[in-house]
C-alpha positions as CSV (number, residue, x, y, z in Angstrom):
1,M,-9.4,-99.1,46.7
2,K,-12.7,-97.5,47.9
3,L,-13.0,-95.4,51.7
4,I,-16.1,-96.3,53.4
5,P,-17.8,-94.7,56.4
6,G,-17.5,-96.1,59.6
7,N,-14.8,-98.3,61.4
8,I,-14.1,-101.8,62.4
9,T,-17.6,-102.7,63.0
10,E,-18.1,-102.2,59.3
11,I,-16.1,-105.8,59.0
12,K,-18.4,-108.7,59.1
13,G,-18.2,-110.5,62.7
14,I,-16.7,-107.4,64.2
15,T,-18.5,-106.2,67.1
16,A,-17.3,-103.1,69.4
17,V,-17.9,-100.9,72.5
18,G,-16.7,-98.0,74.1
19,K,-18.1,-96.3,77.4
20,H,-17.3,-94.9,80.7
21,V,-16.4,-96.7,83.6
22,G,-15.2,-94.4,86.1
23,I,-11.1,-94.5,85.2
24,K,-11.7,-90.7,83.8
25,K,-13.6,-88.0,85.6
26,S,-16.2,-88.3,82.6
27,K,-14.6,-89.0,78.9
28,L,-15.2,-92.6,77.9
29,D,-12.1,-95.3,79.0
30,F,-13.1,-98.6,78.4
31,A,-13.5,-100.7,75.2
32,A,-14.0,-103.7,73.8
33,I,-13.5,-105.4,70.4
34,L,-15.0,-109.0,69.6
35,S,-15.2,-111.2,66.4
36,D,-17.7,-114.0,66.3
37,K,-14.9,-116.1,65.3
38,I,-11.2,-117.2,66.1
39,C,-9.0,-114.9,64.1
40,D,-5.6,-115.0,62.9
41,V,-3.8,-112.4,64.5
42,A,-0.5,-110.4,63.8
43,A,0.9,-107.8,66.2
44,V,3.9,-105.0,66.6
45,Y,4.9,-103.7,70.0
46,T,7.0,-100.9,71.3
47,K,11.0,-101.0,71.0
48,N,11.2,-99.4,74.4
49,N,12.7,-101.5,77.1
50,V,10.3,-100.7,79.7
51,K,7.3,-102.6,78.5
52,G,3.9,-102.3,80.2
53,A,2.1,-105.4,81.3
54,P,-0.6,-105.7,79.2
55,L,2.0,-105.8,76.1
56,I,3.5,-108.8,78.1
57,V,0.1,-110.6,78.8
58,T,-0.8,-109.8,75.1
59,K,2.8,-111.1,73.5
60,A,2.1,-114.6,75.6
61,H,-1.6,-115.1,74.4
62,L,-0.4,-114.5,71.1
63,K,2.2,-117.7,70.9
64,N,-0.2,-119.1,68.9
65,G,-1.4,-116.3,66.5
66,K,-4.9,-116.6,67.4
67,A,-7.1,-114.2,69.0
68,R,-11.1,-113.3,69.4
69,A,-11.3,-110.1,71.7
70,I,-9.6,-107.1,72.9
71,I,-10.0,-105.5,75.6
72,I,-8.8,-101.4,76.1
73,N,-8.8,-99.2,78.9
74,S,-7.5,-95.6,79.0
75,G,-6.4,-93.2,81.5
76,V,-4.1,-96.2,83.3
77,A,-1.5,-97.2,81.6
78,N,-0.5,-100.4,83.6
79,V,3.1,-99.6,83.3
80,C,5.9,-99.8,86.1
81,T,3.4,-101.2,88.0
82,G,5.7,-105.3,89.0
83,K,3.8,-108.1,89.6
84,K,0.6,-106.5,90.6
85,G,0.7,-104.9,87.1
86,I,1.1,-108.4,85.6
87,E,-1.7,-110.1,87.8
88,D,-4.0,-107.1,87.0
89,A,-3.7,-107.7,83.2
90,K,-4.0,-111.4,83.3
91,K,-7.1,-110.7,85.7
92,T,-8.9,-108.6,83.0
93,T,-8.2,-111.4,80.2
94,V,-10.0,-114.1,82.6
95,L,-13.1,-111.6,83.5
96,A,-13.5,-110.7,79.8
97,A,-13.2,-114.4,79.1
98,K,-15.6,-116.0,81.5
99,E,-18.4,-112.9,80.5
100,L,-17.7,-113.3,76.5
101,R,-17.5,-117.4,77.3
102,I,-14.4,-117.4,75.4
103,K,-10.9,-119.2,76.4
104,E,-8.5,-116.8,78.5
105,E,-5.7,-117.0,76.0
106,D,-8.2,-115.4,73.2
107,V,-8.5,-112.2,74.9
108,L,-5.6,-109.4,74.1
109,V,-5.7,-106.4,76.6
110,A,-3.7,-103.2,75.6
111,S,-3.7,-100.1,78.2
112,T,-2.7,-96.4,77.8
113,G,-2.6,-93.1,80.0
114,V,-0.3,-92.4,83.0
115,I,2.7,-94.4,84.1
116,G,2.9,-96.0,87.6
117,A,-0.3,-96.3,88.7
118,Y,-2.1,-99.7,89.4
119,L,-5.3,-100.5,87.1
120,P,-8.8,-99.4,89.5
121,M,-9.8,-103.0,88.8
122,D,-13.3,-102.5,90.2
123,K,-13.6,-100.3,87.6
124,I,-12.6,-102.7,85.0
125,E,-14.5,-105.5,86.6
126,K,-17.5,-103.1,86.1
127,G,-16.7,-102.3,82.3
128,I,-16.5,-106.3,81.6
129,K,-20.0,-106.9,83.3
130,G,-22.7,-107.0,80.4
131,L,-20.2,-106.8,77.3
132,K,-21.5,-110.3,76.2
133,S,-24.8,-108.4,75.7
134,E,-23.4,-105.4,74.5
135,L,-21.1,-107.2,71.8
136,S,-23.9,-109.5,70.5
137,E,-24.5,-110.1,66.9
138,K,-28.1,-109.5,67.7
139,N,-27.2,-106.2,68.9
140,K,-25.2,-104.9,66.3
141,D,-27.6,-102.5,65.3
142,N,-27.3,-100.9,68.5
143,T,-23.5,-101.5,68.4
144,K,-23.0,-99.5,65.2
145,N,-24.9,-96.7,67.2
146,K,-21.6,-96.9,69.0
147,E,-19.3,-97.3,66.2
148,N,-17.5,-94.1,66.9
149,N,-17.6,-94.5,70.8
150,V,-15.1,-97.5,70.4
151,A,-12.7,-95.1,68.4
152,E,-13.2,-92.1,71.4
153,A,-12.8,-94.4,74.2
154,I,-9.3,-95.5,73.0
155,L,-8.1,-91.6,73.7
156,T,-6.0,-89.8,76.1
157,T,-5.1,-86.6,75.4
158,D,-6.1,-87.0,71.7
159,I,-8.3,-84.0,70.6
160,V,-10.0,-86.2,67.6
161,K,-10.9,-89.7,67.1
162,K,-8.6,-91.8,64.3
163,E,-10.4,-94.4,62.5
164,I,-10.7,-95.6,58.8
165,C,-12.5,-98.6,56.5
166,I,-11.5,-99.5,52.7
167,E,-12.8,-101.9,50.7
168,E,-10.9,-103.5,47.9
169,G,-12.7,-106.0,45.7
170,S,-13.7,-108.6,48.1
171,F,-12.4,-107.8,51.5
172,K,-12.6,-105.0,53.9
173,I,-9.7,-103.4,56.5
174,A,-10.5,-101.2,59.3
175,G,-9.0,-99.7,61.9
176,I,-8.7,-97.5,64.9
177,A,-6.1,-95.7,66.9
178,K,-5.1,-93.3,69.4
179,G,-1.5,-91.5,70.0
180,S,-0.9,-87.7,70.2
181,G,1.9,-87.3,72.5
182,M,5.1,-89.6,73.6
183,I,5.1,-90.5,70.0
184,H,8.7,-91.0,68.0
185,P,9.9,-94.5,66.1
186,N,9.7,-97.0,67.2
187,M,6.8,-97.1,67.2
188,A,4.6,-93.9,69.3
189,T,2.6,-93.9,72.3
190,M,-0.1,-95.4,70.0
191,L,-2.2,-97.7,69.9
192,A,-4.1,-99.5,67.0
193,F,-6.2,-102.2,66.1
194,I,-7.2,-103.5,62.7
195,C,-9.8,-105.8,61.8
196,T,-10.2,-107.6,58.3
197,D,-12.3,-110.2,56.6
198,A,-9.9,-111.4,54.4
199,K,-8.6,-115.1,54.8
200,I,-4.4,-114.3,55.8
201,S,-2.9,-117.2,58.1
202,S,-1.1,-115.2,61.4
203,S,2.5,-115.9,59.9
204,K,1.9,-114.1,56.5
205,L,-0.2,-111.5,58.5
206,Q,3.0,-110.8,60.8
207,G,5.2,-110.2,57.9
208,M,2.6,-107.9,56.3
209,L,2.4,-105.9,59.2
210,K,5.8,-105.3,59.7
211,K,6.2,-104.2,56.4
212,S,3.4,-101.8,56.8
213,V,4.8,-100.3,60.2
214,E,8.1,-99.5,58.9
215,K,6.6,-97.3,56.7
216,S,3.9,-95.6,58.5
217,F,4.0,-95.9,62.2
218,N,7.6,-96.0,62.4
219,M,7.9,-92.8,60.1
220,M,6.4,-90.5,62.7
221,T,7.3,-88.4,65.3
222,V,6.1,-85.6,67.6
223,D,8.2,-85.1,70.6
224,M,11.1,-87.7,70.1
225,D,9.8,-89.9,72.8
226,T,9.2,-93.6,72.5
227,S,6.1,-94.8,74.7
228,T,6.0,-97.9,76.9
229,S,2.8,-99.2,75.6
230,D,2.4,-99.2,72.2
231,M,1.0,-101.8,69.8
232,C,-0.8,-102.3,66.8
233,I,-2.8,-105.6,66.4
234,V,-4.3,-107.0,62.9
235,M,-7.4,-109.3,63.0
236,A,-8.4,-111.2,60.3
237,N,-11.2,-113.7,60.8
238,G,-11.4,-115.0,56.9
239,Y,-15.2,-114.5,56.1
240,A,-14.0,-112.9,52.7
241,G,-11.8,-116.4,52.1
242,K,-8.4,-115.8,50.5
243,V,-7.7,-112.6,48.6
244,D,-4.6,-111.3,46.5
245,E,-2.0,-111.0,48.7
246,K,-0.5,-108.3,47.0
247,K,-3.6,-106.3,46.8
248,F,-4.1,-107.0,50.6
249,Q,-0.5,-105.4,51.4
250,N,-1.1,-102.3,49.7
251,A,-4.6,-102.2,51.4
252,L,-2.9,-102.3,54.8
253,D,-0.4,-100.4,53.9
254,F,-2.6,-97.6,52.9
255,V,-4.6,-98.0,56.1
256,C,-1.9,-98.0,58.4
257,A,-0.2,-94.9,57.0
258,E,-3.6,-93.1,57.1
259,L,-3.9,-93.9,60.8
260,A,-0.1,-92.7,61.1
261,K,-1.0,-89.3,59.7
262,K,-4.0,-88.9,61.8
263,V,-1.8,-89.2,64.6
264,A,0.8,-86.8,63.6
265,R,-1.6,-84.4,62.6
266,D,-3.3,-84.9,66.0
267,G,0.2,-84.2,67.7
268,E,0.0,-82.5,71.7
269,G,-1.3,-78.9,70.8
270,A,0.0,-79.2,67.2
271,T,-1.5,-76.8,64.8
272,K,-0.8,-79.0,61.2
273,L,0.4,-81.9,59.7
274,I,3.9,-81.9,58.1
275,E,5.1,-84.7,55.6
276,V,8.5,-85.2,54.5
277,N,9.2,-87.1,51.3
278,V,13.0,-87.4,50.8
279,I,13.6,-88.9,47.2
280,N,16.1,-90.5,44.9
281,A,18.4,-91.2,47.8
282,K,21.0,-94.4,47.0
283,D,18.8,-96.8,49.2
284,E,15.6,-96.4,51.0
285,K,17.6,-96.5,54.2
286,T,19.4,-93.3,53.8
287,A,16.1,-92.2,52.9
288,K,14.1,-92.6,56.0
289,I,16.9,-91.8,57.9
290,L,17.0,-88.2,56.3
291,A,13.1,-87.8,56.3
292,K,12.9,-89.0,60.0
293,S,15.9,-86.6,60.8
294,V,13.6,-83.7,59.3
295,V,10.6,-84.3,61.0
296,S,12.1,-84.7,64.2
297,S,13.8,-81.5,64.6
298,N,12.5,-79.1,67.1
299,L,13.9,-76.3,65.2
300,V,12.0,-77.2,61.9
301,K,8.9,-77.9,64.0
302,C,9.1,-74.2,65.3
303,A,9.8,-73.0,62.3
304,F,6.5,-74.5,60.5
305,Y,4.7,-73.3,63.8
306,G,5.8,-69.8,63.3
307,N,5.1,-70.4,59.3
308,D,9.1,-69.5,59.0
309,P,10.7,-70.9,55.5
310,N,14.0,-71.4,57.4
311,W,15.3,-73.8,54.7
312,G,18.6,-73.6,56.6
313,R,17.0,-75.9,59.4
314,I,16.1,-78.6,57.0
315,L,19.5,-78.9,55.5
316,C,21.3,-78.8,59.2
317,A,18.4,-81.9,60.2
318,M,19.8,-83.7,57.6
319,G,23.7,-82.8,58.2
320,N,22.8,-84.2,61.6
321,S,21.4,-87.2,60.8
322,G,24.6,-89.1,59.9
323,A,23.2,-90.2,56.5
324,E,25.5,-89.5,53.7
325,F,24.3,-87.1,50.7
326,E,25.5,-84.0,48.9
327,E,24.1,-80.6,50.2
328,T,25.6,-79.2,46.8
329,K,23.3,-81.4,44.7
330,T,20.0,-81.1,47.1
331,D,16.6,-79.6,46.1
332,V,13.7,-78.4,48.5
333,Y,10.1,-77.8,47.7
334,F,7.4,-76.9,50.2
335,G,4.0,-78.0,48.0
336,K,5.4,-77.5,44.6
337,N,7.4,-74.4,45.1
338,Q,11.1,-74.8,44.9
339,I,12.8,-72.9,47.9
340,V,16.4,-74.5,47.5
341,K,18.6,-75.7,44.1
342,N,21.8,-77.4,44.8
343,G,22.4,-76.6,48.2
344,V,21.4,-72.9,47.7
345,T,18.1,-70.7,47.9
346,T,16.1,-69.7,45.0
347,N,15.3,-66.1,46.0
348,F,11.9,-67.5,46.5
349,D,8.6,-65.0,46.6
350,Y,8.8,-65.1,50.9
351,P,5.0,-64.1,51.4
352,E,3.7,-67.0,48.9
353,I,5.7,-69.9,51.1
354,K,4.4,-68.4,54.1
355,E,1.2,-68.9,52.9
356,I,2.0,-72.4,52.0
357,M,2.7,-73.3,55.4
358,D,0.1,-71.8,56.9
359,K,-2.2,-74.7,55.5
360,K,-3.2,-77.8,57.8
361,E,-0.7,-79.9,56.0
362,V,1.9,-78.9,54.3
363,T,4.4,-81.4,52.4
364,V,7.9,-80.9,52.2
365,T,9.9,-82.7,49.1
366,I,13.7,-83.2,49.6
367,D,15.3,-84.7,46.1
368,I,19.1,-85.4,47.0
369,K,19.6,-86.6,43.3
370,Q,21.9,-90.1,44.5
371,G,19.7,-92.9,43.1
372,K,16.1,-93.7,43.4
373,A,15.0,-94.2,46.6
374,N,12.2,-93.2,48.3
375,A,10.8,-92.9,52.0
376,S,8.3,-90.7,53.6
377,A,8.1,-89.5,57.1
378,F,4.9,-87.6,59.3
379,G,5.1,-84.9,61.8
380,C,3.5,-82.2,63.1
381,D,4.7,-78.3,64.2
382,M,5.6,-77.7,68.4
383,T,3.7,-74.8,69.9
384,E,3.3,-73.6,73.5
385,K,0.6,-76.1,73.7
386,Y,2.6,-78.9,73.9
387,I,4.5,-77.6,76.8
388,E,1.3,-77.1,78.5
389,I,-0.4,-80.0,78.1
390,N,2.6,-81.9,79.3
391,A,3.2,-80.0,82.1
392,H,0.2,-80.4,83.3
393,Y,-1.0,-84.3,82.5
394,H,-2.2,-85.5,85.4
395,S,-4.1,-82.3,86.8
C-alpha cells in the first residue's frame, strides 16, 4: 500500500472543484465531484432520527446503486427545513443534471452547516453554472490546480483539510472528509467522499463500506453529539478493472481509518489526537464498548488536555460502559510505558508520562486479559476553545 500526493482527482475519470458562491462570507462553500462514467456507489448515513433533506434525496437516488456526480455545500445544513428543504435538495440535483448533461438520479447531494436555515438557492444555482466546463476532462490540468479546493470547500468549523490517496497494486482509492464538532458514533457531523478506479459492484461495495465504517468513523468521538447530516459515499468507476477483494477491503479500511483520525485530530479546539486500543477482550463488541467509553469521557479528555496522567478516570469510564471486565486484571499503557498493572498503579515516572501526554498524538493501550479480541477508538482532548466555538457558532 503506497501513499501518494493528492486526493480524489488522482483517480482516473474523476474531476472535482471547490469554490466560493456566497453562502459563507469569504470562505469556500461549494464543491462538486464528477466521474466521466457511471459509478457503482455505496453510502452509509447518520443514525440520528432527525435527518437532513440531502440525505433523504441522496438515498432515493441511490436505490439502483449508481451515480456520477456529488454536489456539496457548506455553511447551511438544510436540516429541519420541511417540504421546502426537500424541494431545494431536489432542485439542486435537477440544476446540476442539466448543467452536466447527465440524469437527475445520477446526482447526489450533501450539505453541512447551520441547522434550521434554508439553502440560498440563488447562490447554489450560481455555483452550478459553469460546472460542465470546470469539471471537463479537457480541463483536468486546471482542475488539478484546484484539487485542494474541493477538500477545503466542504469544511465548516474545521481547521485543516482532510484528504488521502493510496495506491494498492493496480488500483487507487482516495478520499476527502470534513468534521470537527458534533462528532460521535454513529457517525459524526461528518461528510466523507471516497473515489476509486476499482471495479466493484454496488452491492459488494456496500458491504465493504459498512465493515470499514464500523472500524473507523463509528469508532471516533469529539463531543458525544451525533449529527443530522452525516454520510460517507464511495464511488467506483471501474477503470482499473476487477481487483482482489481482500486487498480492496484492506485499502478501504486504511483510507477510512486515516480520515477518521484526521477528523478526531481536528476536533473543535483540540490540541491532540487520542487513540485508545483495547486488547485481549473476550469479543470485539466488548473491546469496542470499552474503547469508545474511554475516548468519550469528558473527564478523560480534560485530563489529556492538562497532561494529567489520571488513570483512575480511564478505569472509571470503563466501569461506566456496562461492558464486563475485571479491574484486577487490567493493565494500562501510555505509549509503551505501563502506568497500571492489574488495576493498581506501577508508581510510574510522573514527569516522563506528562511528557508523553504533551505530544500531538497519544496512544493509550488497555489490556484486559480476557481473550483475543481488539478494538481501537479515536478522539481528542477538550479545551476552552471548544466552548468558545460552539457558544458563538452563528456569529
